[in-house]
C-alpha angles and dihedrals in degrees: 000000000000124000118228115245116227113260117239128191115239112242108249106209115203110247113227116246091240091056090049092052093047091049092048093051090046090051089048090054094048088052092048089050098043094048089051092048094049087046088071090068091057107108114263099011097106089046089053091047090050086049090056099255135115118187098318097330130101110237108245140141086268094054091046092049092048092048091049091048092048091053098036091065095063091038088057092045087068091068097030089057090060098039111036120096110263099257096047091041090055094050095044094050092048093048098044097043090048090052092049093054091078093036089054093046089051089064092074096051113117096356117146092206094066097163093052095043093038090055093047092048094047091050091047090047090052090054092047087051090051090050093049089048094048091049095044096049092044103156115253131207122227118261095239092056092052103037103038116095126177094266098049100038090105090052092051091047091051090050092048093050093049 
């Protein structure tokens, strides 16, 4: 006969917004990389690359630099989401994620493997939506808690009571 163990509730620690943003940008980059890697198995892709073409673009230093720049921005967003001050962090995440929505949607244009690229784009757009949501709903502190100091508490109380 076994005795029943008392059930306990797991403690659900709140995750800081900065960690959520960094995790979402990291996940987005994993998806970008994985979709690109799996794309190499699409028939004809390797041959096109060997012939100097990617999608509809000629492989060149300009193309490679543009592609690196395009991917460096979300890569840097991982570290910026953890290190920037809250106000700048929020605005930066909102702007960059909003700009990357059409960039991400463009990746499905003209693709023959619509299910594969469509799923990749939908998953990436979900992550971008989460980033926008996390940044948009960034918790705020009340003005009295951030402004009040020991010497002006009486002034703040008087203003609140007025």
